[in-house]
PyMOL Python script that loads the backbone (N, CA, C, O; Angstrom):
from pymol import cmd

cmd.read_pdbstr("""\
ATOM      1  N   MET A   1     203.021 151.259 223.503  1.00  0.00           N
ATOM      2  CA  MET A   1     203.772 150.817 222.350  1.00  0.00           C
ATOM      3  C   MET A   1     203.886 149.292 222.310  1.00  0.00           C
ATOM      4  O   MET A   1     204.138 148.719 221.249  1.00  0.00           O
ATOM      5  N   ILE A   2     203.706 148.642 223.436  1.00  0.00           N
ATOM      6  CA  ILE A   2     203.770 147.185 223.458  1.00  0.00           C
ATOM      7  C   ILE A   2     202.675 146.605 222.560  1.00  0.00           C
ATOM      8  O   ILE A   2     202.915 145.638 221.836  1.00  0.00           O
ATOM      9  N   PHE A   3     201.477 147.192 222.603  1.00  0.00           N
ATOM     10  CA  PHE A   3     200.368 146.713 221.796  1.00  0.00           C
ATOM     11  C   PHE A   3     200.705 146.773 220.300  1.00  0.00           C
ATOM     12  O   PHE A   3     200.268 145.915 219.532  1.00  0.00           O
ATOM     13  N   ALA A   4     201.465 147.761 219.893  1.00  0.00           N
ATOM     14  CA  ALA A   4     201.843 147.914 218.483  1.00  0.00           C
ATOM     15  C   ALA A   4     203.034 147.033 218.103  1.00  0.00           C
ATOM     16  O   ALA A   4     203.495 147.062 216.962  1.00  0.00           O
ATOM     17  N   GLY A   5     203.528 146.251 219.064  1.00  0.00           N
ATOM     18  CA  GLY A   5     204.678 145.405 218.773  1.00  0.00           C
ATOM     19  C   GLY A   5     205.999 146.140 218.895  1.00  0.00           C
ATOM     20  O   GLY A   5     207.015 145.677 218.376  1.00  0.00           O
ATOM     21  N   LEU A   6     206.000 147.276 219.571  1.00  0.00           N
ATOM     22  CA  LEU A   6     207.205 148.083 219.752  1.00  0.00           C
ATOM     23  C   LEU A   6     207.542 148.174 221.241  1.00  0.00           C
ATOM     24  O   LEU A   6     207.631 149.268 221.798  1.00  0.00           O
ATOM     25  N   GLY A   7     207.727 147.028 221.873  1.00  0.00           N
ATOM     26  CA  GLY A   7     207.960 146.985 223.308  1.00  0.00           C
ATOM     27  C   GLY A   7     209.203 147.712 223.778  1.00  0.00           C
ATOM     28  O   GLY A   7     209.260 148.134 224.932  1.00  0.00           O
ATOM     29  N   HIS A   8     210.183 147.868 222.935  1.00  0.00           N
ATOM     30  CA  HIS A   8     211.430 148.558 223.314  1.00  0.00           C
ATOM     31  C   HIS A   8     211.602 149.816 222.464  1.00  0.00           C
ATOM     32  O   HIS A   8     212.688 150.114 221.968  1.00  0.00           O
ATOM     33  N   TYR A   9     210.514 150.531 222.317  1.00  0.00           N
ATOM     34  CA  TYR A   9     210.444 151.718 221.469  1.00  0.00           C
ATOM     35  C   TYR A   9     211.528 152.742 221.794  1.00  0.00           C
ATOM     36  O   TYR A   9     212.096 153.341 220.882  1.00  0.00           O
ATOM     37  N   HIS A  10     211.821 152.950 223.060  1.00  0.00           N
ATOM     38  CA  HIS A  10     212.776 153.985 223.459  1.00  0.00           C
ATOM     39  C   HIS A  10     214.163 153.478 223.808  1.00  0.00           C
ATOM     40  O   HIS A  10     215.077 154.286 223.978  1.00  0.00           O
ATOM     41  N   ASP A  11     214.354 152.173 223.920  1.00  0.00           N
ATOM     42  CA  ASP A  11     215.669 151.729 224.395  1.00  0.00           C
ATOM     43  C   ASP A  11     216.388 150.717 223.516  1.00  0.00           C
ATOM     44  O   ASP A  11     217.593 150.533 223.688  1.00  0.00           O
ATOM     45  N   ARG A  12     215.720 150.056 222.593  1.00  0.00           N
ATOM     46  CA  ARG A  12     216.424 149.060 221.790  1.00  0.00           C
ATOM     47  C   ARG A  12     216.270 149.220 220.290  1.00  0.00           C
ATOM     48  O   ARG A  12     217.003 148.597 219.522  1.00  0.00           O
ATOM     49  N   ILE A  13     215.342 150.031 219.869  1.00  0.00           N
ATOM     50  CA  ILE A  13     215.143 150.232 218.437  1.00  0.00           C
ATOM     51  C   ILE A  13     216.191 151.219 217.924  1.00  0.00           C
ATOM     52  O   ILE A  13     216.463 152.230 218.571  1.00  0.00           O
ATOM     53  N   LEU A  14     216.770 150.929 216.780  1.00  0.00           N
ATOM     54  CA  LEU A  14     217.738 151.838 216.162  1.00  0.00           C
ATOM     55  C   LEU A  14     216.992 152.762 215.208  1.00  0.00           C
ATOM     56  O   LEU A  14     216.385 152.309 214.238  1.00  0.00           O
ATOM     57  N   TRP A  15     217.042 154.030 215.484  1.00  0.00           N
ATOM     58  CA  TRP A  15     216.382 155.044 214.659  1.00  0.00           C
ATOM     59  C   TRP A  15     217.403 155.619 213.684  1.00  0.00           C
ATOM     60  O   TRP A  15     218.519 155.948 214.088  1.00  0.00           O
ATOM     61  N   SER A  16     217.046 155.746 212.422  1.00  0.00           N
ATOM     62  CA  SER A  16     217.994 156.282 211.441  1.00  0.00           C
ATOM     63  C   SER A  16     218.414 157.701 211.807  1.00  0.00           C
ATOM     64  O   SER A  16     219.601 158.022 211.735  1.00  0.00           O
ATOM     65  N   TRP A  17     217.478 158.555 212.197  1.00  0.00           N
ATOM     66  CA  TRP A  17     217.833 159.948 212.481  1.00  0.00           C
ATOM     67  C   TRP A  17     218.669 160.064 213.754  1.00  0.00           C
ATOM     68  O   TRP A  17     219.530 160.939 213.839  1.00  0.00           O
ATOM     69  N   LEU A  18     218.435 159.200 214.744  1.00  0.00           N
ATOM     70  CA  LEU A  18     219.251 159.254 215.955  1.00  0.00           C
ATOM     71  C   LEU A  18     220.649 158.691 215.718  1.00  0.00           C
ATOM     72  O   LEU A  18     221.620 159.153 216.319  1.00  0.00           O
ATOM     73  N   THR A  19     220.748 157.702 214.848  1.00  0.00           N
ATOM     74  CA  THR A  19     222.071 157.188 214.489  1.00  0.00           C
ATOM     75  C   THR A  19     222.857 158.273 213.770  1.00  0.00           C
ATOM     76  O   THR A  19     224.052 158.442 214.009  1.00  0.00           O
ATOM     77  N   ALA A  20     222.181 159.013 212.882  1.00  0.00           N
ATOM     78  CA  ALA A  20     222.833 160.136 212.206  1.00  0.00           C
ATOM     79  C   ALA A  20     223.218 161.222 213.205  1.00  0.00           C
ATOM     80  O   ALA A  20     224.305 161.794 213.112  1.00  0.00           O
ATOM     81  N   LEU A  21     222.344 161.507 214.149  1.00  0.00           N
ATOM     82  CA  LEU A  21     222.654 162.509 215.170  1.00  0.00           C
ATOM     83  C   LEU A  21     223.852 162.084 216.006  1.00  0.00           C
ATOM     84  O   LEU A  21     224.661 162.929 216.392  1.00  0.00           O
ATOM     85  N   SER A  22     223.980 160.803 216.292  1.00  0.00           N
ATOM     86  CA  SER A  22     225.146 160.340 217.056  1.00  0.00           C
ATOM     87  C   SER A  22     226.433 160.560 216.260  1.00  0.00           C
ATOM     88  O   SER A  22     227.479 160.845 216.844  1.00  0.00           O
ATOM     89  N   ALA A  23     226.364 160.431 214.930  1.00  0.00           N
ATOM     90  CA  ALA A  23     227.532 160.725 214.097  1.00  0.00           C
ATOM     91  C   ALA A  23     227.891 162.201 214.196  1.00  0.00           C
ATOM     92  O   ALA A  23     229.068 162.555 214.269  1.00  0.00           O
ATOM     93  N   ARG A  24     226.880 163.060 214.199  1.00  0.00           N
ATOM     94  CA  ARG A  24     227.127 164.504 214.293  1.00  0.00           C
ATOM     95  C   ARG A  24     227.765 164.856 215.642  1.00  0.00           C
ATOM     96  O   ARG A  24     228.709 165.645 215.696  1.00  0.00           O
ATOM     97  N   VAL A  25     227.260 164.282 216.705  1.00  0.00           N
ATOM     98  CA  VAL A  25     227.817 164.538 218.030  1.00  0.00           C
ATOM     99  C   VAL A  25     229.250 164.032 218.105  1.00  0.00           C
ATOM    100  O   VAL A  25     230.115 164.692 218.681  1.00  0.00           O
ATOM    101  N   ALA A  26     229.504 162.871 217.528  1.00  0.00           N
ATOM    102  CA  ALA A  26     230.868 162.347 217.512  1.00  0.00           C
ATOM    103  C   ALA A  26     231.811 163.328 216.815  1.00  0.00           C
ATOM    104  O   ALA A  26     232.925 163.559 217.286  1.00  0.00           O
ATOM    105  N   CYS A  27     231.369 163.905 215.698  1.00  0.00           N
ATOM    106  CA  CYS A  27     232.188 164.912 215.005  1.00  0.00           C
ATOM    107  C   CYS A  27     232.427 166.122 215.892  1.00  0.00           C
ATOM    108  O   CYS A  27     233.539 166.645 215.957  1.00  0.00           O
ATOM    109  N   LEU A  28     231.378 166.562 216.573  1.00  0.00           N
ATOM    110  CA  LEU A  28     231.501 167.745 217.434  1.00  0.00           C
ATOM    111  C   LEU A  28     232.538 167.575 218.539  1.00  0.00           C
ATOM    112  O   LEU A  28     233.218 168.530 218.917  1.00  0.00           O
ATOM    113  N   VAL A  29     232.653 166.364 219.048  1.00  0.00           N
ATOM    114  CA  VAL A  29     233.614 166.125 220.137  1.00  0.00           C
ATOM    115  C   VAL A  29     234.947 165.595 219.617  1.00  0.00           C
ATOM    116  O   VAL A  29     235.804 165.187 220.401  1.00  0.00           O
ATOM    117  N   GLY A  30     235.121 165.601 218.302  1.00  0.00           N
ATOM    118  CA  GLY A  30     236.398 165.199 217.711  1.00  0.00           C
ATOM    119  C   GLY A  30     236.573 163.709 217.520  1.00  0.00           C
ATOM    120  O   GLY A  30     237.686 163.248 217.265  1.00  0.00           O
ATOM    121  N   ASP A  31     235.509 162.950 217.637  1.00  0.00           N
ATOM    122  CA  ASP A  31     235.581 161.498 217.469  1.00  0.00           C
ATOM    123  C   ASP A  31     235.185 161.116 216.040  1.00  0.00           C
ATOM    124  O   ASP A  31     234.100 160.586 215.803  1.00  0.00           O
ATOM    125  N   ARG A  32     236.073 161.393 215.111  1.00  0.00           N
ATOM    126  CA  ARG A  32     235.767 161.116 213.705  1.00  0.00           C
ATOM    127  C   ARG A  32     235.628 159.617 213.447  1.00  0.00           C
ATOM    128  O   ARG A  32     234.870 159.216 212.564  1.00  0.00           O
ATOM    129  N   GLU A  33     236.335 158.795 214.188  1.00  0.00           N
ATOM    130  CA  GLU A  33     236.207 157.338 214.020  1.00  0.00           C
ATOM    131  C   GLU A  33     234.812 156.877 214.437  1.00  0.00           C
ATOM    132  O   GLU A  33     234.206 156.048 213.758  1.00  0.00           O
ATOM    133  N   GLY A  34     234.298 157.408 215.550  1.00  0.00           N
ATOM    134  CA  GLY A  34     232.945 157.081 215.977  1.00  0.00           C
ATOM    135  C   GLY A  34     231.907 157.533 214.963  1.00  0.00           C
ATOM    136  O   GLY A  34     230.933 156.827 214.701  1.00  0.00           O
ATOM    137  N   ALA A  35     232.122 158.716 214.393  1.00  0.00           N
ATOM    138  CA  ALA A  35     231.213 159.218 213.361  1.00  0.00           C
ATOM    139  C   ALA A  35     231.253 158.312 212.137  1.00  0.00           C
ATOM    140  O   ALA A  35     230.217 158.014 211.543  1.00  0.00           O
ATOM    141  N   LYS A  36     232.436 157.882 211.766  1.00  0.00           N
ATOM    142  CA  LYS A  36     232.583 157.010 210.592  1.00  0.00           C
ATOM    143  C   LYS A  36     231.880 155.672 210.817  1.00  0.00           C
ATOM    144  O   LYS A  36     231.265 155.139 209.894  1.00  0.00           O
ATOM    145  N   ILE A  37     231.962 155.134 212.010  1.00  0.00           N
ATOM    146  CA  ILE A  37     231.291 153.865 212.307  1.00  0.00           C
ATOM    147  C   ILE A  37     229.781 154.009 212.118  1.00  0.00           C
ATOM    148  O   ILE A  37     229.147 153.159 211.492  1.00  0.00           O
ATOM    149  N   ALA A  38     229.209 155.081 212.659  1.00  0.00           N
ATOM    150  CA  ALA A  38     227.767 155.310 212.524  1.00  0.00           C
ATOM    151  C   ALA A  38     227.382 155.529 211.060  1.00  0.00           C
ATOM    152  O   ALA A  38     226.401 154.955 210.585  1.00  0.00           O
ATOM    153  N   LEU A  39     228.144 156.351 210.347  1.00  0.00           N
ATOM    154  CA  LEU A  39     227.829 156.622 208.938  1.00  0.00           C
ATOM    155  C   LEU A  39     228.012 155.385 208.062  1.00  0.00           C
ATOM    156  O   LEU A  39     227.247 155.166 207.123  1.00  0.00           O
ATOM    157  N   ASP A  40     229.028 154.577 208.371  1.00  0.00           N
ATOM    158  CA  ASP A  40     229.222 153.336 207.614  1.00  0.00           C
ATOM    159  C   ASP A  40     228.050 152.377 207.806  1.00  0.00           C
ATOM    160  O   ASP A  40     227.613 151.723 206.859  1.00  0.00           O
ATOM    161  N   ALA A  41     227.542 152.298 209.038  1.00  0.00           N
ATOM    162  CA  ALA A  41     226.386 151.436 209.297  1.00  0.00           C
ATOM    163  C   ALA A  41     225.177 151.929 208.514  1.00  0.00           C
ATOM    164  O   ALA A  41     224.476 151.138 207.883  1.00  0.00           O
ATOM    165  N   LEU A  42     224.935 153.222 208.554  1.00  0.00           N
ATOM    166  CA  LEU A  42     223.806 153.797 207.811  1.00  0.00           C
ATOM    167  C   LEU A  42     223.944 153.551 206.312  1.00  0.00           C
ATOM    168  O   LEU A  42     222.967 153.246 205.628  1.00  0.00           O
ATOM    169  N   GLN A  43     225.157 153.685 205.821  1.00  0.00           N
ATOM    170  CA  GLN A  43     225.398 153.438 204.400  1.00  0.00           C
ATOM    171  C   GLN A  43     225.100 151.977 204.053  1.00  0.00           C
ATOM    172  O   GLN A  43     224.459 151.703 203.039  1.00  0.00           O
ATOM    173  N   ALA A  44     225.553 151.056 204.871  1.00  0.00           N
ATOM    174  CA  ALA A  44     225.323 149.636 204.607  1.00  0.00           C
ATOM    175  C   ALA A  44     223.831 149.314 204.601  1.00  0.00           C
ATOM    176  O   ALA A  44     223.364 148.548 203.758  1.00  0.00           O
ATOM    177  N   TRP A  45     223.083 149.896 205.538  1.00  0.00           N
ATOM    178  CA  TRP A  45     221.638 149.657 205.587  1.00  0.00           C
ATOM    179  C   TRP A  45     220.961 150.239 204.352  1.00  0.00           C
ATOM    180  O   TRP A  45     220.073 149.611 203.776  1.00  0.00           O
ATOM    181  N   ALA A  46     221.374 151.434 203.945  1.00  0.00           N
ATOM    182  CA  ALA A  46     220.769 152.083 202.778  1.00  0.00           C
ATOM    183  C   ALA A  46     221.027 151.276 201.508  1.00  0.00           C
ATOM    184  O   ALA A  46     220.135 151.124 200.673  1.00  0.00           O
ATOM    185  N   ILE A  47     222.230 150.768 201.367  1.00  0.00           N
ATOM    186  CA  ILE A  47     222.564 149.952 200.196  1.00  0.00           C
ATOM    187  C   ILE A  47     221.749 148.664 200.218  1.00  0.00           C
ATOM    188  O   ILE A  47     221.175 148.273 199.202  1.00  0.00           O
ATOM    189  N   ARG A  48     221.697 148.007 201.367  1.00  0.00           N
ATOM    190  CA  ARG A  48     220.962 146.751 201.484  1.00  0.00           C
ATOM    191  C   ARG A  48     219.469 146.928 201.204  1.00  0.00           C
ATOM    192  O   ARG A  48     218.867 146.126 200.491  1.00  0.00           O
ATOM    193  N   ASP A  49     218.868 147.997 201.777  1.00  0.00           N
ATOM    194  CA  ASP A  49     217.419 148.181 201.707  1.00  0.00           C
ATOM    195  C   ASP A  49     216.974 149.038 200.522  1.00  0.00           C
ATOM    196  O   ASP A  49     215.784 149.086 200.210  1.00  0.00           O
ATOM    197  N   GLY A  50     217.903 149.705 199.868  1.00  0.00           N
ATOM    198  CA  GLY A  50     217.564 150.573 198.749  1.00  0.00           C
ATOM    199  C   GLY A  50     216.900 151.870 199.171  1.00  0.00           C
ATOM    200  O   GLY A  50     216.367 152.592 198.328  1.00  0.00           O
ATOM    201  N   THR A  51     216.921 152.177 200.455  1.00  0.00           N
ATOM    202  CA  THR A  51     216.316 153.392 201.000  1.00  0.00           C
ATOM    203  C   THR A  51     216.755 153.551 202.455  1.00  0.00           C
ATOM    204  O   THR A  51     217.392 152.665 203.025  1.00  0.00           O
ATOM    205  N   ILE A  52     216.408 154.682 203.039  1.00  0.00           N
ATOM    206  CA  ILE A  52     216.593 154.884 204.473  1.00  0.00           C
ATOM    207  C   ILE A  52     215.254 154.589 205.137  1.00  0.00           C
ATOM    208  O   ILE A  52     214.223 155.133 204.741  1.00  0.00           O
ATOM    209  N   CYS A  53     215.275 153.740 206.127  1.00  0.00           N
ATOM    210  CA  CYS A  53     214.067 153.383 206.859  1.00  0.00           C
ATOM    211  C   CYS A  53     214.016 154.159 208.175  1.00  0.00           C
ATOM    212  O   CYS A  53     215.020 154.704 208.633  1.00  0.00           O
ATOM    213  N   GLU A  54     212.842 154.194 208.761  1.00  0.00           N
ATOM    214  CA  GLU A  54     212.631 154.915 210.017  1.00  0.00           C
ATOM    215  C   GLU A  54     213.358 154.240 211.177  1.00  0.00           C
ATOM    216  O   GLU A  54     214.167 154.871 211.857  1.00  0.00           O
ATOM    217  N   ILE A  55     213.069 152.959 211.402  1.00  0.00           N
ATOM    218  CA  ILE A  55     213.640 152.235 212.541  1.00  0.00           C
ATOM    219  C   ILE A  55     214.113 150.853 212.110  1.00  0.00           C
ATOM    220  O   ILE A  55     213.614 150.261 211.153  1.00  0.00           O
ATOM    221  N   TYR A  56     215.107 150.361 212.866  1.00  0.00           N
ATOM    222  CA  TYR A  56     215.728 149.070 212.578  1.00  0.00           C
ATOM    223  C   TYR A  56     215.774 148.232 213.850  1.00  0.00           C
ATOM    224  O   TYR A  56     215.787 148.770 214.957  1.00  0.00           O
ATOM    225  N   ARG A  57     215.797 146.927 213.687  1.00  0.00           N
ATOM    226  CA  ARG A  57     215.940 146.024 214.835  1.00  0.00           C
ATOM    227  C   ARG A  57     217.313 146.218 215.472  1.00  0.00           C
ATOM    228  O   ARG A  57     218.283 146.571 214.801  1.00  0.00           O
ATOM    229  N   ASP A  58     217.373 145.982 216.778  1.00  0.00           N
ATOM    230  CA  ASP A  58     218.625 146.205 217.497  1.00  0.00           C
ATOM    231  C   ASP A  58     219.623 145.065 217.321  1.00  0.00           C
ATOM    232  O   ASP A  58     220.791 145.218 217.678  1.00  0.00           O
ATOM    233  N   SER A  59     219.198 143.942 216.786  1.00  0.00           N
ATOM    234  CA  SER A  59     220.118 142.819 216.614  1.00  0.00           C
ATOM    235  C   SER A  59     220.613 142.748 215.173  1.00  0.00           C
ATOM    236  O   SER A  59     219.906 143.123 214.238  1.00  0.00           O
ATOM    237  N   THR A  60     221.830 142.263 215.014  1.00  0.00           N
ATOM    238  CA  THR A  60     222.435 142.111 213.692  1.00  0.00           C
ATOM    239  C   THR A  60     221.574 141.186 212.861  1.00  0.00           C
ATOM    240  O   THR A  60     221.173 140.134 213.358  1.00  0.00           O
ATOM    241  N   PRO A  61     221.274 141.519 211.638  1.00  0.00           N
ATOM    242  CA  PRO A  61     221.847 142.524 210.757  1.00  0.00           C
ATOM    243  C   PRO A  61     221.090 143.859 210.734  1.00  0.00           C
ATOM    244  O   PRO A  61     221.165 144.584 209.742  1.00  0.00           O
ATOM    245  N   HIS A  62     220.377 144.191 211.788  1.00  0.00           N
ATOM    246  CA  HIS A  62     219.675 145.482 211.897  1.00  0.00           C
ATOM    247  C   HIS A  62     218.731 145.721 210.715  1.00  0.00           C
ATOM    248  O   HIS A  62     218.826 146.731 210.019  1.00  0.00           O
ATOM    249  N   VAL A  63     217.834 144.783 210.510  1.00  0.00           N
ATOM    250  CA  VAL A  63     216.857 144.913 209.425  1.00  0.00           C
ATOM    251  C   VAL A  63     215.764 145.895 209.825  1.00  0.00           C
ATOM    252  O   VAL A  63     215.553 146.124 211.016  1.00  0.00           O
ATOM    253  N   PRO A  64     215.066 146.480 208.853  1.00  0.00           N
ATOM    254  CA  PRO A  64     213.967 147.382 209.184  1.00  0.00           C
ATOM    255  C   PRO A  64     212.938 146.682 210.077  1.00  0.00           C
ATOM    256  O   PRO A  64     212.639 145.502 209.894  1.00  0.00           O
ATOM    257  N   TRP A  65     212.409 147.429 211.039  1.00  0.00           N
ATOM    258  CA  TRP A  65     211.478 146.878 212.018  1.00  0.00           C
ATOM    259  C   TRP A  65     210.157 146.512 211.353  1.00  0.00           C
ATOM    260  O   TRP A  65     209.590 147.299 210.595  1.00  0.00           O
ATOM    261  N   THR A  66     209.681 145.320 211.644  1.00  0.00           N
ATOM    262  CA  THR A  66     208.344 144.911 211.240  1.00  0.00           C
ATOM    263  C   THR A  66     207.748 144.060 212.353  1.00  0.00           C
ATOM    264  O   THR A  66     208.454 143.292 213.007  1.00  0.00           O
ATOM    265  N   SER A  67     206.459 144.201 212.558  1.00  0.00           N
ATOM    266  CA  SER A  67     205.719 143.346 213.482  1.00  0.00           C
ATOM    267  C   SER A  67     204.337 143.139 212.874  1.00  0.00           C
ATOM    268  O   SER A  67     204.058 143.640 211.785  1.00  0.00           O
ATOM    269  N   LEU A  68     203.484 142.414 213.559  1.00  0.00           N
ATOM    270  CA  LEU A  68     202.134 142.195 213.040  1.00  0.00           C
ATOM    271  C   LEU A  68     201.356 143.493 212.878  1.00  0.00           C
ATOM    272  O   LEU A  68     200.472 143.588 212.027  1.00  0.00           O
ATOM    273  N   THR A  69     201.686 144.504 213.699  1.00  0.00           N
ATOM    274  CA  THR A  69     200.903 145.735 213.703  1.00  0.00           C
ATOM    275  C   THR A  69     201.657 146.976 213.239  1.00  0.00           C
ATOM    276  O   THR A  69     201.065 148.049 213.130  1.00  0.00           O
ATOM    277  N   TYR A  70     202.957 146.846 212.963  1.00  0.00           N
ATOM    278  CA  TYR A  70     203.714 148.043 212.586  1.00  0.00           C
ATOM    279  C   TYR A  70     204.872 147.668 211.667  1.00  0.00           C
ATOM    280  O   TYR A  70     205.531 146.647 211.862  1.00  0.00           O
ATOM    281  N   SER A  71     205.107 148.505 210.667  1.00  0.00           N
ATOM    282  CA  SER A  71     206.276 148.371 209.797  1.00  0.00           C
ATOM    283  C   SER A  71     206.986 149.711 209.729  1.00  0.00           C
ATOM    284  O   SER A  71     206.353 150.764 209.654  1.00  0.00           O
ATOM    285  N   SER A  72     208.292 149.654 209.756  1.00  0.00           N
ATOM    286  CA  SER A  72     209.112 150.859 209.667  1.00  0.00           C
ATOM    287  C   SER A  72     208.757 151.652 208.414  1.00  0.00           C
ATOM    288  O   SER A  72     208.622 151.090 207.328  1.00  0.00           O
ATOM    289  N   GLU A  73     208.608 152.965 208.581  1.00  0.00           N
ATOM    290  CA  GLU A  73     208.343 153.808 207.408  1.00  0.00           C
ATOM    291  C   GLU A  73     209.533 153.758 206.464  1.00  0.00           C
ATOM    292  O   GLU A  73     210.688 153.739 206.888  1.00  0.00           O
ATOM    293  N   ARG A  74     209.223 153.739 205.181  1.00  0.00           N
ATOM    294  CA  ARG A  74     210.253 153.779 204.153  1.00  0.00           C
ATOM    295  C   ARG A  74     209.674 154.321 202.869  1.00  0.00           C
ATOM    296  O   ARG A  74     208.597 153.881 202.467  1.00  0.00           O
ATOM    297  N   PRO A  75     210.301 155.213 202.232  1.00  0.00           N
ATOM    298  CA  PRO A  75     211.505 155.932 202.659  1.00  0.00           C
ATOM    299  C   PRO A  75     211.178 156.893 203.803  1.00  0.00           C
ATOM    300  O   PRO A  75     210.045 157.353 203.952  1.00  0.00           O
ATOM    301  N   PHE A  76     212.183 157.174 204.587  1.00  0.00           N
ATOM    302  CA  PHE A  76     212.010 158.039 205.748  1.00  0.00           C
ATOM    303  C   PHE A  76     212.850 159.296 205.543  1.00  0.00           C
ATOM    304  O   PHE A  76     214.059 159.285 205.775  1.00  0.00           O
ATOM    305  N   SER A  77     212.207 160.379 205.108  1.00  0.00           N
ATOM    306  CA  SER A  77     212.930 161.585 204.695  1.00  0.00           C
ATOM    307  C   SER A  77     213.663 162.261 205.852  1.00  0.00           C
ATOM    308  O   SER A  77     214.743 162.816 205.650  1.00  0.00           O
ATOM    309  N   TRP A  78     213.103 162.226 207.047  1.00  0.00           N
ATOM    310  CA  TRP A  78     213.786 162.852 208.197  1.00  0.00           C
ATOM    311  C   TRP A  78     215.152 162.205 208.401  1.00  0.00           C
ATOM    312  O   TRP A  78     216.160 162.902 208.517  1.00  0.00           O
ATOM    313  N   GLY A  79     215.187 160.882 208.444  1.00  0.00           N
ATOM    314  CA  GLY A  79     216.454 160.172 208.616  1.00  0.00           C
ATOM    315  C   GLY A  79     217.390 160.416 207.451  1.00  0.00           C
ATOM    316  O   GLY A  79     218.584 160.633 207.653  1.00  0.00           O
ATOM    317  N   ALA A  80     216.863 160.384 206.224  1.00  0.00           N
ATOM    318  CA  ALA A  80     217.697 160.602 205.042  1.00  0.00           C
ATOM    319  C   ALA A  80     218.311 161.991 205.067  1.00  0.00           C
ATOM    320  O   ALA A  80     219.493 162.154 204.763  1.00  0.00           O
ATOM    321  N   GLY A  81     217.521 162.992 205.426  1.00  0.00           N
ATOM    322  CA  GLY A  81     218.034 164.359 205.498  1.00  0.00           C
ATOM    323  C   GLY A  81     219.129 164.514 206.541  1.00  0.00           C
ATOM    324  O   GLY A  81     220.140 165.171 206.297  1.00  0.00           O
ATOM    325  N   MET A  82     218.925 163.909 207.700  1.00  0.00           N
ATOM    326  CA  MET A  82     219.940 163.974 208.755  1.00  0.00           C
ATOM    327  C   MET A  82     221.244 163.312 208.294  1.00  0.00           C
ATOM    328  O   MET A  82     222.337 163.810 208.564  1.00  0.00           O
ATOM    329  N   ILE A  83     221.108 162.201 207.607  1.00  0.00           N
ATOM    330  CA  ILE A  83     222.292 161.478 207.128  1.00  0.00           C
ATOM    331  C   ILE A  83     223.035 162.302 206.087  1.00  0.00           C
ATOM    332  O   ILE A  83     224.260 162.403 206.146  1.00  0.00           O
ATOM    333  N   LEU A  84     222.320 162.891 205.138  1.00  0.00           N
ATOM    334  CA  LEU A  84     222.970 163.719 204.118  1.00  0.00           C
ATOM    335  C   LEU A  84     223.701 164.903 204.744  1.00  0.00           C
ATOM    336  O   LEU A  84     224.829 165.216 204.362  1.00  0.00           O
ATOM    337  N   TYR A  85     223.057 165.554 205.702  1.00  0.00           N
ATOM    338  CA  TYR A  85     223.699 166.671 206.384  1.00  0.00           C
ATOM    339  C   TYR A  85     224.979 166.209 207.071  1.00  0.00           C
ATOM    340  O   TYR A  85     225.998 166.898 207.025  1.00  0.00           O
ATOM    341  N   ASP A  86     224.923 165.052 207.701  1.00  0.00           N
ATOM    342  CA  ASP A  86     226.096 164.552 208.421  1.00  0.00           C
ATOM    343  C   ASP A  86     227.228 164.148 207.496  1.00  0.00           C
ATOM    344  O   ASP A  86     228.398 164.298 207.849  1.00  0.00           O
ATOM    345  N   ILE A  87     226.901 163.639 206.322  1.00  0.00           N
ATOM    346  CA  ILE A  87     227.953 163.301 205.361  1.00  0.00           C
ATOM    347  C   ILE A  87     228.716 164.563 204.984  1.00  0.00           C
ATOM    348  O   ILE A  87     229.947 164.561 204.955  1.00  0.00           O
ATOM    349  N   PHE A  88     227.992 165.644 204.696  1.00  0.00           N
ATOM    350  CA  PHE A  88     228.649 166.909 204.364  1.00  0.00           C
ATOM    351  C   PHE A  88     229.404 167.466 205.569  1.00  0.00           C
ATOM    352  O   PHE A  88     230.498 168.012 205.424  1.00  0.00           O
ATOM    353  N   SER A  89     228.820 167.326 206.750  1.00  0.00           N
ATOM    354  CA  SER A  89     229.488 167.807 207.963  1.00  0.00           C
ATOM    355  C   SER A  89     230.776 167.032 208.205  1.00  0.00           C
ATOM    356  O   SER A  89     231.802 167.611 208.561  1.00  0.00           O
ATOM    357  N   TYR A  90     230.717 165.739 208.012  1.00  0.00           N
ATOM    358  CA  TYR A  90     231.889 164.882 208.216  1.00  0.00           C
ATOM    359  C   TYR A  90     233.001 165.306 207.266  1.00  0.00           C
ATOM    360  O   TYR A  90     234.177 165.328 207.629  1.00  0.00           O
ATOM    361  N   ASP A  91     232.609 165.638 206.056  1.00  0.00           N
ATOM    362  CA  ASP A  91     233.594 166.081 205.058  1.00  0.00           C
ATOM    363  C   ASP A  91     233.981 167.559 205.233  1.00  0.00           C
ATOM    364  O   ASP A  91     234.765 168.106 204.457  1.00  0.00           O
ATOM    365  N   LYS A  92     233.417 168.186 206.266  1.00  0.00           N
ATOM    366  CA  LYS A  92     233.712 169.577 206.619  1.00  0.00           C
ATOM    367  C   LYS A  92     233.288 170.572 205.548  1.00  0.00           C
ATOM    368  O   LYS A  92     233.867 171.654 205.456  1.00  0.00           O
ATOM    369  N   THR A  93     232.291 170.231 204.738  1.00  0.00           N
ATOM    370  CA  THR A  93     231.790 171.178 203.762  1.00  0.00           C
ATOM    371  C   THR A  93     230.616 171.977 204.312  1.00  0.00           C
ATOM    372  O   THR A  93     230.216 172.975 203.712  1.00  0.00           O
ATOM    373  N   LEU A  94     230.057 171.555 205.444  1.00  0.00           N
ATOM    374  CA  LEU A  94     229.001 172.301 206.137  1.00  0.00           C
ATOM    375  C   LEU A  94     229.372 172.436 207.604  1.00  0.00           C
ATOM    376  O   LEU A  94     230.031 171.556 208.159  1.00  0.00           O
ATOM    377  N   PRO A  95     228.965 173.507 208.227  1.00  0.00           N
ATOM    378  CA  PRO A  95     229.190 173.592 209.672  1.00  0.00           C
ATOM    379  C   PRO A  95     228.324 172.561 210.385  1.00  0.00           C
ATOM    380  O   PRO A  95     227.218 172.252 209.942  1.00  0.00           O
ATOM    381  N   ILE A  96     228.821 172.049 211.458  1.00  0.00           N
ATOM    382  CA  ILE A  96     228.060 171.044 212.214  1.00  0.00           C
ATOM    383  C   ILE A  96     227.028 171.727 213.070  1.00  0.00           C
ATOM    384  O   ILE A  96     226.281 171.061 213.786  1.00  0.00           O
TER     385      ILE A  96
END
""", "prot")
cmd.dss("prot")
cmd.show_as("cartoon", "prot")
cmd.util.cbc("prot")
cmd.orient("prot")
């Protein structure tokens, strides 16, 4: 992954679907504040970028990942679907 410009592929890149999954886990353990923090971040990125992207840089302002050889997929339906499910789960309209 270093060759593709993704040297921290598994430890520093923020993935939209994993951020959504962390919100779901926070809900499962009763940490609604933690879930809200994750969902608020995802919402801010979606508003800023006009879509849900696959991966984001780990440093503020967490812009979509780009390098000479790779650009974050956008729109990224897997991440968007996970986020939508979590919004409903957070609101308790769907089982987690």
